[in-house]
C-alpha positions in Angstrom: 0.0 0.0 0.0 1.0 3.6 -0.4 0.8 4.1 3.4 3.2 1.2 4.0 5.7 2.6 1.5 5.5 6.1 2.9 5.9 4.7 6.5 8.9 2.6 5.4 10.4 5.7 3.8 9.9 7.7 7.0 11.4 4.9 9.1 14.4 4.7 6.8 14.9 8.5 7.0 14.6 8.4 10.8 17.2 5.5 10.8 19.6 7.5 8.6 19.2 10.5 10.8 20.0 8.4 13.9 23.2 6.9 12.4 26.3 8.4 13.8 28.2 10.4 11.2 31.8 11.4 11.8 33.8 13.5 9.5 37.4 14.2 9.4 38.6 17.5 7.8 42.2 18.2 8.0 43.1 21.9 7.7 46.8 22.2 7.2 47.6 25.4 9.1 51.0 26.4 10.4 52.8 23.1 9.7 56.1 24.7 10.8 58.3 23.9 7.9 56.6 20.8 6.6 55.7 21.0 2.9 52.6 19.0 2.0 52.3 18.2 -1.7 48.9 18.5 -3.2 48.6 14.8 -4.0 50.0 13.7 -0.6 47.7 11.7 1.6 46.5 13.4 4.8 45.3 10.0 6.2 46.3 6.5 5.3 45.6 3.2 6.9 46.8 -0.2 5.6 45.3 -3.4 6.8 44.3 -1.7 10.1 43.0 -4.2 12.6 41.9 -3.5 16.2 40.8 -6.1 18.8 39.4 -5.7 22.3 39.6 -8.7 24.6 40.0 -11.0 21.7 37.1 -9.5 19.7 38.0 -8.1 16.4 36.2 -4.8 15.9 38.1 -3.5 12.9 39.5 -5.9 10.3 41.7 -5.0 7.3 40.6 -1.4 7.1 42.3 0.5 4.2 41.7 4.3 4.0 43.3 6.9 1.7 42.3 10.5 2.2 44.0 13.2 0.2 44.8 16.5 1.7 41.9 19.0 1.8 39.1 16.4 1.3 36.3 15.4 3.6 35.8 11.8 4.4 32.8 10.5 6.4 32.0 7.4 8.4 28.5 6.1 8.5 27.4 3.0 10.3 25.4 1.4 13.0 26.3 1.6 16.7 29.3 -0.7 17.3 30.5 -0.6 13.7 33.9 0.7 14.7 33.6 4.4 13.6 34.8 5.8 16.9 37.5 3.1 17.2 39.0 4.1 13.8 38.9 7.8 14.7 40.6 7.2 18.1 43.2 5.1 16.3 43.8 7.9 13.7 44.4 10.4 16.6 46.7 8.0 18.4 44.3 7.6 21.3 44.2 3.9 20.6 47.0 1.7 19.4 46.2 -0.5 16.4 46.5 -4.3 17.0 48.0 -4.7 13.5 48.4 -2.6 10.4 49.8 0.8 9.6 48.3 4.3 10.2 49.7 7.6 9.0 48.1 11.1 9.6 49.8 14.1 8.0 52.9 12.0 7.5 53.1 11.1 11.2 52.6 7.7 13.0 49.9 8.6 15.5 51.2 6.1 18.1 54.7 7.5 18.0 53.8 11.1 17.3 50.5 11.5 19.1 51.1 15.2 20.1 52.1 16.2 16.6 48.9 14.6 15.1 46.7 16.3 17.8 48.5 19.6 17.3 47.8 19.7 13.5 44.3 18.3 13.4 40.9 19.2 14.8 38.9 16.3 16.3 35.7 15.8 18.1 35.2 12.2 19.2 32.4 12.7 21.7 30.4 15.7 23.0 32.7 18.8 23.3 33.5 20.1 26.8 34.0 23.8 27.3 34.0 26.4 30.1 30.4 27.4 29.7 30.7 30.9 31.1 33.6 31.8 28.8 33.5 32.9 25.2 34.5 30.7 22.2 37.6 32.9 21.8 38.6 32.4 25.5 38.0 28.7 25.3 40.2 28.5 22.2 42.9 30.5 23.9 43.0 28.1 26.8 43.1 25.1 24.4 46.0 26.7 22.5 47.9 27.3 25.7 47.8 23.7 26.9 48.7 22.5 23.3 51.7 24.8 23.3 50.5 26.9 20.3 50.7 30.6 20.6 50.9 31.8 17.0 47.3 31.1 15.9 44.9 33.9 15.1 41.7 33.0 17.0 39.6 35.4 15.0 40.7 33.7 11.7 39.9 30.2 13.2 36.4 31.3 14.3 35.8 32.8 10.8 37.0 29.6 9.2 34.3 27.6 11.0 31.6 30.1 10.6 31.6 31.6 14.1 33.1 35.0 13.5 30.2 36.8 15.1 30.0 34.4 18.0 33.5 34.8 19.4 32.4 37.0 22.3 29.2 35.1 23.3 29.4 32.7 26.2 29.5 29.0 25.1 26.4 28.3 27.2 24.4 30.1 24.5 25.7 27.9 21.6 23.8 25.2 19.8 25.4 21.7 19.6 26.5 22.4 16.0 28.2 25.6 17.1 30.0 23.8 19.9 31.2 21.1 17.6 32.7 23.6 15.2 
């Protein structure tokens, strides 16, 4: 029936909206002497495997993401999306396989990978009473970066007019940016 097809379509849409979607966008800013060629890969995994307590959650994952591109992960809960992202950031060590992010091995050069990438693995945490600009300044200080123009960064993510507002007034999307 038409109703059944329409209802199935609505259920499918609701399912797709409920699926976790992670994106990785690597903006190469201030690489301090590293020259990145236009055809160089920003992210590469070769036969990446990850097991937890003997259970294989990632098997033979091969990813190639060129600099300046956007790559998304879509899948059901438990599919391994977060595990891959944490492995790319060096927060988890792969069981087997190779991982390279911006030419760095994330296990051996975790701080370099984190310093040159933006990542949001879970819900972002901020000082709610402070502005976006103040929160960024705090994050830059503990990352040891002092040569970043905060206004340019806020402009890059579409928050140029929100820099002085307290984070408590931000939507989830604004917080993630």
